[in-house]
C-alpha positions in Angstrom: 21.6 31.4 -59.1 18.3 32.0 -60.9 17.4 29.6 -63.7 14.8 31.0 -66.1 14.3 30.2 -69.8 16.6 27.3 -70.9 16.0 25.4 -74.1 19.1 23.2 -73.6 19.6 22.5 -69.9 22.7 20.3 -70.5 24.4 23.1 -72.5 23.4 25.7 -69.8 25.1 23.6 -67.1 28.2 23.1 -69.2 28.7 26.9 -68.9 27.6 26.9 -65.2 30.0 24.1 -64.2 32.8 25.9 -66.1 32.2 29.1 -64.1 32.0 27.2 -60.8 35.2 25.4 -61.6 36.9 28.6 -62.6 36.1 30.3 -59.3 36.5 27.0 -57.3 33.1 27.3 -55.6 29.9 25.3 -55.2 26.3 26.1 -56.1 24.4 26.6 -52.8 21.3 28.5 -53.8 19.1 27.7 -56.8 15.8 29.4 -57.8 14.0 27.6 -60.6 11.4 29.1 -62.9 10.0 25.7 -63.9 7.5 27.1 -66.4 10.4 28.3 -68.6 12.5 25.2 -68.6 12.5 22.7 -71.4 12.9 19.8 -68.9 12.8 19.9 -65.1 13.9 16.3 -65.0 17.1 17.2 -67.0 17.7 20.0 -64.5 17.2 17.8 -61.5 19.7 15.2 -62.8 22.6 17.7 -62.7 25.0 16.9 -59.9 25.4 20.7 -59.3 21.7 20.9 -58.4 21.6 17.8 -56.3 24.1 19.2 -53.8 22.4 22.6 -53.4 21.4 23.6 -49.9 18.6 26.0 -50.9 16.2 25.2 -53.7 13.3 27.5 -54.7 10.6 26.2 -57.0 9.1 29.3 -58.6 6.2 29.9 -61.0 5.5 32.7 -63.5 2.7 35.2 -63.1 0.3 33.0 -61.1 0.8 30.0 -63.3 0.7 26.4 -62.0 3.1 23.5 -62.2 2.6 19.7 -62.4 3.3 17.2 -59.6 5.9 15.6 -61.8 8.0 18.8 -61.9 7.9 19.1 -58.1 8.9 15.4 -57.6 11.6 15.6 -60.2 13.2 18.6 -58.6 13.1 17.7 -54.9 13.4 13.9 -55.0 16.7 14.0 -56.9 18.4 16.1 -54.2 21.2 14.4 -52.3 22.1 16.6 -49.3 19.8 18.1 -46.6 18.0 21.3 -47.6 18.4 24.4 -45.5 15.7 26.4 -47.4 12.9 25.2 -49.6 10.5 27.6 -51.3 7.5 26.5 -53.4 5.7 29.4 -54.9 3.3 28.2 -57.7 0.1 26.3 -57.5 0.7 22.5 -57.9 -1.8 20.7 -60.1 -2.7 17.1 -59.1 -2.4 14.9 -56.1 1.0 15.1 -54.4 2.5 12.1 -52.7 5.0 12.3 -49.8 8.2 14.3 -50.4 10.6 13.6 -47.6 13.4 15.9 -49.1 11.0 18.8 -49.3 9.2 18.4 -46.0 12.5 17.7 -44.3 14.0 21.1 -45.2 15.0 23.1 -42.2 13.0 26.1 -43.5 9.9 25.4 -45.6 7.8 28.1 -47.3 4.8 27.4 -49.5 3.1 30.4 -51.0 0.0 28.5 -52.3 -0.2 25.5 -50.1 -3.6 24.2 -51.0 -1.9 21.1 -52.3 -0.4 20.3 -48.9 -2.6 17.6 -47.2 -2.7 16.1 -43.7 -0.2 13.3 -44.6 2.4 15.9 -45.7 1.9 17.8 -42.4 2.2 14.7 -40.3 5.4 13.5 -42.1 7.2 16.9 -41.9 10.5 17.3 -40.2 11.1 21.0 -40.6 12.4 23.5 -38.1 10.3 26.4 -39.5 7.2 26.0 -41.6 5.2 28.8 -43.3 2.1 27.8 -45.3 0.0 30.4 -47.0 -3.5 29.9 -48.7 -3.9 26.6 -46.9 -6.9 24.3 -47.3 -6.1 22.1 -44.3 -9.2 21.2 -42.3 -9.8 21.0 -38.6 -9.1 17.3 -38.4 -5.6 17.8 -39.9 -4.7 20.5 -37.4 -6.0 18.5 -34.5 -4.0 15.4 -35.6 -0.9 17.5 -36.0 -1.3 19.1 -32.5 -1.9 15.7 -30.9 1.2 14.2 -32.4 3.2 17.3 -31.3 1.9 17.1 -27.7 2.8 13.4 -27.6 6.4 14.2 -28.3 6.5 14.3 -32.1 8.1 17.0 -34.3 11.0 17.5 -31.9 12.8 19.6 -34.5 9.9 22.1 -35.0 10.3 25.5 -33.5 7.7 27.5 -35.4 4.8 26.9 -37.8 2.5 29.5 -39.2 -0.5 28.6 -41.4 -2.6 31.2 -43.2 -6.2 30.5 -44.3 -8.2 32.5 -46.8 -11.7 33.6 -45.8 -13.5 30.8 -47.7 -11.3 28.2 -46.1 -11.2 29.5 -42.6 -11.2 26.8 -40.0 -13.3 26.5 -36.9 -10.8 27.4 -34.1 -13.3 26.5 -31.3 -13.5 23.0 -32.7 -9.7 22.7 -32.6 -9.5 24.1 -29.1 -12.3 22.0 -27.7 -10.3 18.9 -28.7 -7.7 19.6 -26.0 -7.5 20.6 -22.4 -6.4 24.2 -22.4 -6.5 27.4 -20.3 -6.6 31.0 -21.2 -3.4 32.8 -21.8 -1.9 34.2 -18.6 0.8 36.9 -19.2 2.0 36.7 -15.6 3.0 33.1 -16.1 4.4 33.6 -19.5 5.3 36.8 -21.2 2.9 37.8 -24.0 5.8 39.2 -26.1 7.3 36.7 -28.4 10.1 37.7 -30.7 11.2 35.3 -33.4 14.6 35.8 -35.0 15.3 33.0 -37.4 18.9 32.7 -38.5 18.9 34.2 -42.0 21.8 35.0 -44.4 21.7 38.7 -43.2 22.6 37.7 -39.7 25.4 35.5 -40.9 26.8 38.3 -42.9 26.6 40.6 -39.9 28.6 38.2 -37.8 31.2 37.9 -40.6 31.6 41.6 -40.7 31.8 41.8 -37.0 34.6 39.2 -36.9 36.6 41.3 -39.4 36.1 44.4 -37.3 37.7 42.7 -34.3 40.7 41.5 -36.2 44.1 43.1 -35.6 45.4 45.4 -38.3 48.4 43.1 -39.1 46.1 40.1 -39.5 43.7 42.0 -41.6 46.5 43.2 -44.0 47.8 39.6 -44.2 44.4 38.3 -45.2 43.9 41.2 -47.7 47.3 40.3 -49.3 46.3 36.6 -49.5 42.9 37.4 -51.0 44.5 39.8 -53.5 47.0 37.2 -54.7 44.1 34.7 -55.0 42.1 37.1 -57.1 45.1 37.9 -59.3 45.6 34.2 -59.8 41.9 33.8 -60.8 42.2 36.6 -63.2 45.2 35.0 -64.8 43.4 31.7 -65.2 40.4 33.4 -66.6 42.6 35.2 -69.2 44.2 31.9 -70.1 40.8 30.3 -70.6 39.7 33.2 -72.7 42.8 32.9 -74.9 42.2 29.1 -75.3 38.6 29.7 -76.2 39.6 32.3 -78.8 42.1 29.9 -80.3 39.5 27.2 -80.5 37.0 29.6 -82.1 39.6 30.6 -84.7 40.3 27.0 -85.5 36.6 26.3 -85.8 36.2 29.2 -88.2 39.1 27.9 -90.3 37.4 24.4 -90.5 34.1 26.0 -91.5 35.8 27.9 -94.3 37.6 24.7 -95.4 34.3 22.8 -95.4 32.6 25.5 -97.4 35.4 25.4 -100.0 35.2 21.6 -100.2 31.4 21.8 -100.6 31.8 24.4 -103.4 34.3 22.2 -105.2 32.1 19.1 -104.8 29.1 21.0 -106.2 31.1 22.1 -109.2 32.2 18.5 -109.9 28.7 17.2 -109.6 27.5 20.0 -112.0 30.2 19.1 -114.5 29.3 15.4 -114.3 25.7 16.2 -114.9 26.5 18.2 -118.0 28.5 15.3 -119.4 25.7 12.9 -118.7 23.2 15.2 -120.4 25.4 15.4 -123.5 25.7 11.7 -123.7 21.9 11.3 -123.4 21.5 13.7 -126.3 23.9 11.7 -128.4 22.0 8.5 -127.7 18.7 10.2 -128.5 20.1 11.4 -131.9 21.4 7.9 -132.7 18.0 6.4 -131.8 16.3 8.9 -134.2 18.7 8.0 -137.0 18.1 4.3 -136.4 14.3 4.9 -136.5 14.7 6.8 -139.8 16.7 4.0 -141.3 14.0 1.5 -140.3 11.4 3.7 -142.0 13.4 3.9 -145.2 13.9 0.1 -145.2 
């Protein structure tokens, strides 16, 4: 689900929760355009968001987001994250974010805000950091901790540096005992195949292709009955909403009629009051004339 412009987050999730309940499913993947939201905190407090397994924090056209938005979104999550994507520039000093840096897959498109303490506290399986500003000391500290047995979950980490922030690789290498790469001892070809949703779908399709024809027909019949049941429930909900809408329209008409009647009563009362005021003024004038005559 992509969440873009939302002036009323609570109202938006009323609709989302209704749809999820209608189809009896959960919200696994959320991509948030934080710049367009009225309140990231209101979004993060929604139980539907707190149980998501993949949360993307997106920016708009090179914009930046505040530290508070980042904290509000990721610190309110309950379950472990499988994927966490942070795309925009983050303004301000960022504290530790265990939920974010504990995601199985972490990607930061503009990771200049990531400091040494974030790197050393990470517990991700795959980390990809672009446009980094980490210095040589941070890389050395990380490698030393890794060589000492830390980061047991880590399988791959890639860090990109822009030209103006390029690190001194010789300084990093000279901090360790190392030997030149020997392709005879270890193959120089390294193929990385992370488990993505595409691979999962391929396995699902393969499992269906290996099913027997009878089993496939039985499953198709069950799914068809389930879909028909969902359509029936959807139709019932639509009819209920239409009835409620009709009742609401009737109440609006009744209210407008009552307001019109009330306005007419007020207008009539005002006319009577004005007439009485004129009578009083005429009596006062007559009294004044009598006084002059006397």
